[in-house]
N, C-alpha and C positions, 0 to 999 in steps of 0.2 A: 616504335612499339617493340621491336625485336632486339634492342640494345639496352642492356641493364642501366638503370638510373645512375648518373654520375660518371659514366664513361664517355670519352670523346668520340663524336660521330665523324667530324671532319674539321678541317681548318681552311682558312682563306688567307693567303694563297695556299695551294696544296703543298703537301710535304716534299714534293720533288722539285719545287721551284726555288730558284736562288733569289734572295732578296738582300737589300742593303742592311747594314748593321743598324739596330734600333728601329727597324721597320715595324709597323703595326701588323700584328697577326690576330685574326679573329678565330676563336676556338668555339666550336659548337658542342655542347654537352647534352647527353640524353636526359630527358626528364622521365624516362621509363614509360611504362604503359600509360596510355591516356586513361583518364578517370572517366568512367561512364556514370551517367545519372540513372538512378533507379527509383521506382515508386515504392513508397513505404507500405508494407503489407499490414493489414489489420490483425493484431495479435490479442486484442482485448477479448477476454473470455477463455483464453487458452491456458493450459498448464504452463508453468514457468519454463520447463525444459523444452516443450514443443515450441513456445514462442521464441526462445533463444535460438533454436535450430533454424526456424523459418527466417529470422533476421540474418543469421550468419550465411544461410543459403543465398540471400540477396546481397551478400558482401557488405552488410551493415554491422555495426558493433553494438551489441546490447549492453546497456547499463541497467542493473537491477537495483531497485529501491523498494523497501517494504512500505506498506500503506495500511493504516488502520481505518477501516470504513466507518462511516457514521450513518445515521438513519436517513440522511439526505442522499446518500450514495446508492447506486444499484448494488444489490447483493452479489458478491462473488465468494466462493469457498476459499479457505486458506490455501495458498499456493497457486492461485489463478490470477492472471493479469486483470487488473481492474481499470487501468488507464495507461496510455502511452503518449509520449511526446517525442517527435511530432506525431500527430495522428495521421490517419490515411487521407484526410482532406488536404494535406500539404502537397505542394507540387513536388516534382521529383527532386531528390537530393543526391549528392555525389556518393559513390561507393566509398566505404570506409567511414561514413558519418556515424555518429552515435545516436541511437534511439533509446530513450529512457523508458523502461517498463516498470510500472508500479504494481507490485505483487501483494495481494491481500494477505495480511497476517491476522485477520479476524475483524470483528466489528465491535464498535463501542456505542452503547446506547445509554440514554438516561432512563432509569426504571422507576416508575412511580407506583407506590404501594398505598393501599388504604390503611388507616390507623384505627385504633380502638375508638368506639363511640364514647364521647365524653361522659355520658350518663352511666356507662358500664365500667369505665376506667376508675380503679380505686385510688389512684394517685394523681397529683397535679402535674408532675413532670416525669419523663422517662426517656430512655434511649431506644432506638430501633436499629436493628442490624440485619444485614443480608448475608446468608451463608450458602455455600455450595458443598459438595462432597469433600472438598479439601480444607474447609474451615471458613472463617469469617472473610467476606469479600469487602464489605464496607460497613461503616457505622455512622450514625447521625451524631450531631451535637445534642444537648438536652432539648427535648421537645415538650411544649406545653400540651396538656391533654385536650385542649380546645381545637388543636389542629386535626384535620380530617384525612390528610395524606402527606406523604413525604417522598421526595424524589432523590434517588441515589444517582449521582452524576457519573457519566463516562464509565459504565460497567462494560468490560471487554470479555469477549468469548471467541475462541478459535473454532467452536462448533456451531452448527446451525441452530441447535436448541441447547438449553442448559436448565437444570432443575435447581430451584432456589427455595430456601426456607427463610421466612421473615421471623426474627425473634425480637423480644422486648426484654428490657431489664431496667431496674431502677438504680442499681449501684455498680454495674459493670462486673459483677461477680457471678450472679446466677442469671442465665438466659432462658427464657421460656418461649417455646415455639408458638407462633401466632398464626401463621398461614404458610402454605406451600403452593408453588406454582411452577410451571415450565415456561421459560421465556423463549419465544421463537425469534431469533435474531435476524432471520430473513424477512419476516413481516413486521418486526418491531412490536409484536403484541404478545401478551401472556396468554397461556391456555391452561385449563384444568385447575383454576384457582380453588383452593380448599381452605376454609377457615377452621 
């Protein structure tokens, strides 16, 4: 424990003994400090910086990966640890081992919106698009007016809630606002829908 790794601790026979030429000499080299096993702390739900510090304090090496959550995952805000490997259910692991922490970079949901009623719609086909304050987020292929709803796949947000406007167009030049709603990415449900 007190001799640096790679340095000779002793020899057999000892250094003062006289031996024959070509005699076998055994050299003992320090392996350094013995490695202790430590239990893996639970860092899920912590801010990334706090999680890294706790792992380093246990002499473990954090490896950070980003993770986009889905509706099947428990919600964690951006910058918080959503998952770790190995988890705390693991037996003790050697100091210096790597623990991978998956940090939320937002959530991705499928968002379904109601479409125009067929008897109200003046055209047989049209496009529907989803907009936020920065512009268009997603757009459909051509939709038959007989469809009652459309699902935008894998819409991501770094915030817990996001405001959207659903717009329609027949020619991809002029877009008309159809409805507005706020999507709660934590619950996966829209609120305040207004047509």
